[in-house]
N, C-alpha and C positions, 0 to 999 in steps of 0.2 A: 470550565476555566481551563486552559492551556498553559503548559509552562512549558520550558525548554532549558538545557543547560551543553555547553559544549564541552568535548573534550579533544584530545591528537585526534583529528580526524573523524569525528564523531559527532551527530547531535544527537541530545536523547531530545525527543519530545514524548513529553507527558499528557495524554487529556485526565485532567484532575478535578472532576465530580464523582466521590463515589457514593454519595448520598443518594444521584440521581445513574447508578451505575454508569458514566459518564455521558449520559444523552448528550445531544448537540443539537442549541438552539442556535442564532442566525451569528449572535457575536462569536460563537464557540467556532463557525464554521470559520468566519473571515479572521480570529486567532491564531486557528489548523494551518489554511493555508499563508498567513506570513511567515510563522515557523517554517512550512516547512521548503516555501520559496527560498526564504533571507538568506537558507545554508548554503544554496550558491551560491549567494552575494558573499559571503562572509570566507568565501572557498574551504568549507566544508564538503567534503565529497560523499558521506552515507549519515545518512540521516533514519534512527532508531526509533519508531512510533508504538506507543503504548500504552495501556489504562490504568489509571488507578486505582487499589482496592480488588474487590474478587471479579472484576468485569474487565476486560476489555472494552467494550462502547456497544451500548444501547440500542446507537444509533438517534434518528430527531426524537428531539424532546415530544411526547406525546401532546404534553398541555398548548404546547405551541403547533402542531398539526392541527388538532381542536379549532380551533381558533385563528387559523388564517387567513385573511380576506383573497391573494393572492395564492393561492397552493403551485399555480406552473409559476412563481417566478421562486418559491421557496423549493421546488425541483433541480428548477435552473441551479437557482445556489448552489445545491450540493454539487451538481453536476459540476461545475466550472471549480470548485474545489476538488473536487476529484479528479479532473483533467488536470489540474496544476500539481498534484502530484504524481500521475503519471507523467507528465511532462518537462518537469522541472531535469536538470541537469548532476541532479545529485541521485542516487543509488537510494529509494527508501523502504526501510524491511519493517514491516508488522511483527510486532513480537504478543503471539495473540495466547493469552492467561486467562483463562476464563471466559463469560459469554461475550462473545458477537455477535450481537443480532440488527435485521433490516438494514439501517446504515452502514451501522459497524463493520459488516459482512463488506459492506461496496468502498469503502474505503479502504481495506484488506487487499478487496482486489484491486485496486489502481495502485497499490503498492508493486515495486519488484520481485519484494519475496516477501512472504508469508510463513513461517515460522510459528507453530503452534508448541506448545506445552500440551504433556499429556492431559489436564486436564481441562483443557479447552474445548469448546461447546461453539457448535453452529449451527442458523436457524433464519431466515427469512417467515416472521411469522405474520407480516404485514396484511397475507389472503387470508388472513382469518378473523382481520378486521374492515374486510373490502380496500385494502391495500395494494403493493407492490414497490420495492425498491427500485424508484425511478432519480436517484443519484448513480446512473447510468449502473445498475445491475444489470439489465434486460442487456444492452451490448455487452459488458465484460464478462458473465456469468459463466457462456457457452464459448467464450475463446481461453478461458482458465479449466474448467471442466470439461466435460465432453455431452453433447446435447443432451442430448437422454438422461445424465444425472442433473444435468443445468435443471431440467424441466422438471424433475423428481421435485429435485431441493427446492426449486421456486414454487412449483403447485402444490406440493403438501403441507408445506409451511413445517416440516418439524426439524427434530434438534438433532444436529448429526454430530458423532464425538471426533475427536483428535485423530482416531485412525479410520474413519470413514471418510472426515478431509483428505487427508494424505492420499488412501487408494485414488479416490477422483478426483484427483488433483487442483484441489480449493487451497490447501495447504504447500509446499517445498518440504517439507520437513517438520520432522514431532521435535523437539528436543525439551531437555528439562530447563537452561536456561539459554532461553532465548537471545538476549542481549551479548552471550558469549561470542554465538554466530557474530552480530555485526560489530562487535569489536574485532573480529578475527578480516572479515573483510574490508573493514577500516584498513589494515595493513597492506593492501593490493596497492598500487601506483595509479593514482587517481584520475591520472590521465587514461589509463586504459578502461578505470572501470566507467567514464563517462560515455565513454566510442560505444563499447560495448553495449550501455541501455541505447544507448543512441540507435544503434544498428538493430539490434531486435525487437525496436518497438516501429519500427520504418516500415509503412506499412503501403509503398507506394510497388510497382510490376519488380519483377526480381533484376530485370537485366540493371536499373535505376540503383538497387540496391549493390547487385554485387559491386558495379563504379564506385558510389561511395563506399563500400568495406576496401573496396584494393586502396582507396584515396589515403583510408584512415591507418590504413595497414600500414602506407609509406608513411605516414608524420609520427608515426610513434616509434617505426623502426629508424627512421632519423634521430629522432629528440630521445631514443635513449640505448643508441650504437653503442656508446664507450660503456655502460651496465651489460649489456646485452655482451659484449665480447670478451668484459670482466667475467661474467659467468660461464661461459663458454672455459675458459683458462679454470 
């Protein structure tokens, strides 16, 4: 089950299946995608993703995985949702409190920021079952962590704590209240947030990126000229 509430400039999306550590079934993936991508249509610039109870997300529901007749389609399903999180115009922040495992790590990787509490832990334990993270995990993990750290994390299946996650780049910050970080970020200008995310996520060549960067900067200056002048004074 996935639920959300909207506040001023902020949508809080909660994975709400605490009895299964928020493990995700196909319907949950669809609901998550709709909740996150729907924020942009509702003019909500920041999305905060969290888990109910003592875990962030245990990943895919293993009862579902064990019964799959088309595992490739299930992998593609998770990839689509992760891609939707990564490419939505909204800034998406994962607030990780407690365990993030497997697909839960992969969903967090698709977010723009990962803010962990001191109690957060992370693992890709699928290798112990003959599996691996196929919701874009092998693509994003070495982009976010150093490649050597990413390989160690994914191949060992070991659990790392918040401090190691911070040291290796898996999380952006360790904070006692990740929601407060999201609330603070949501006070920034929505169009500037959207532009910064789009430019940082641009995978084109340098010249194309710099051209787009200059054009976006010009648009923002023209849109906020009065505010810029007032702040200078």
